[in-house]
N, C-alpha and C positions, 0 to 999 in steps of 0.2 A: 534156056527154057524159062518162060515166065513163072513167077511165083506169086501166090496170093496168100495173105494172112488174115485170119478171122478169129474172133473170140465169141464165146457163147456160154450157155449154162444148161445144166440139167436142173430144171426147176421142179420142185416138189411141194406138196402141202399135205397136211395131216387131216384126215377125217375125224369126226367126233369120237369114233370108236378106236382111233389110233392108227388106222390103216393109212399107208402112204400112197399117194397118187402122184404120178409124174405128168408133166405137161408136154404134149406134142403139138406141133403146128403142121398143118397140111399146106405145102407150098403150091402155088398156082401151077407149077410144072408137074403136079400130081405125085408128090412123094411126101412122106412124113419125116420130121426132123425136130431136133431141139432148137430153141431160139438161138440164133447166131448170126454174125454178119462181119463185114469187112472192118478192120481196124482203121480208123481215120487218122490223118496226120496229127502227130503230137499227142496221141491218145495211148494210155497204157492198156494192158490186157484186161485188168479188172474194170477199168472205166468203160472200155469198149463193150465188154460183156453186159454190164449194167445198162448201158445206153441201148444196146440191141434188145434186151429184155423189155425195156420201157417202150421202144418203138414198135416192136413186133407183137406185144401182148397187152400193152396198156398198164402193166403192173408197175407201180412206182415204189412200193415198199417191199423189197425182197432183201434177205440177209444172206450174204455169202458164208458158207460153212468153212471155217478154217481147216487147212490140211488137205484140201482136194484141189488138184490142178493137174489136168491130163492134156497132153498135146498129141493129136493124131495127124498123120499126113497121108495124102492120097493124090492120085492124078485124076484130072477130068479133062474132057474134050469140050471146048467152047462151042455152045450151040444156041444160046439164048441172047435176046436183044440187050438185056441188062449187063451181060458180060461184055458184049461188043462196046457198050457205052463206057465201060471201064478201060477201054483201050486194047482189048484182046481181039483176035481174029477168029472167025468161024473155022472150026476144025483144028484149032491150035491146042496142043497138049499143054496143060498147066499143072504145076505142082502146088498143092494147097496144104497149108498148115492151119489147124483149128485147135485153139486152146480152150478147154472147157473147165468151168468152175461148177460148184454145186450150190444151188440157191434155194432158200426156203421162202415160200409165199404164204401169208396168212389169208390172202384173198383167193377166191376161185373165179372171180369175175374177170373175164378176158375180153379185150377189144382188139381183134386181130388187125394187122396192117393190110394194105392193098396187095402186098406180095403173097398173101396167104388166102386160102379159101375156107379153112375150117380149123378147129382145134379140138383136142380131147384131153381130159384128165383120166389117165389109165393106171391100173395097178402094174406091178412088175411084169407079170405074164402078158398083159395086154400090150405093153410097149414092145416086149420081145417078139410078139406076134407081128406087129407092124414092121419090125426091123428084120423079118425073115431073110431078106436078100442082102442085108447090110450088116455083116459080121462086125465091122469096125464100130458101129453104133451099139450093137449088142454088148460088145466088150466094155465100152464106156459106161453103159448103164450098169453092168455087173460091178464095175469098180465103184461107181457112185453108190449103188445099193449096199455094197460091202462096207463102204466108208460110214454110211448111216448106221449100220448094225454094229460096227466096231465102236463107234462113239456112243452107242446106246440111244441114238436119236430115233 
């Protein structure tokens, strides 16, 4: 079975009143997710996550929060042209690993990539609502939010 490895981040920022907002990107395939993407040859997990944040959001100055690193795995069925371009076959089951970091942005200005059609800065409940069908993403957000509260951030 083919395997795909990606890295990304739960990107957040603070409002002036201290409220935390999380960044979600709406993929052109019509689903919401955190910034993430394929790890390129010779690239480490953190480097890949930071590059994907830059490429997908235009954010250049983000700070990774120490102590948060979560890897999830799931299966997907190949169905898009960009997956075929990576050497997969339509209908093929693939095992995917995604390692997430937690990253703080001081900026709220986003310039989305061509693979996305929208973005939103949402509070915890808003993100959980977008992820109603995606328990794995809800769990990652809960862990990230818990990490922020544990560290008093």
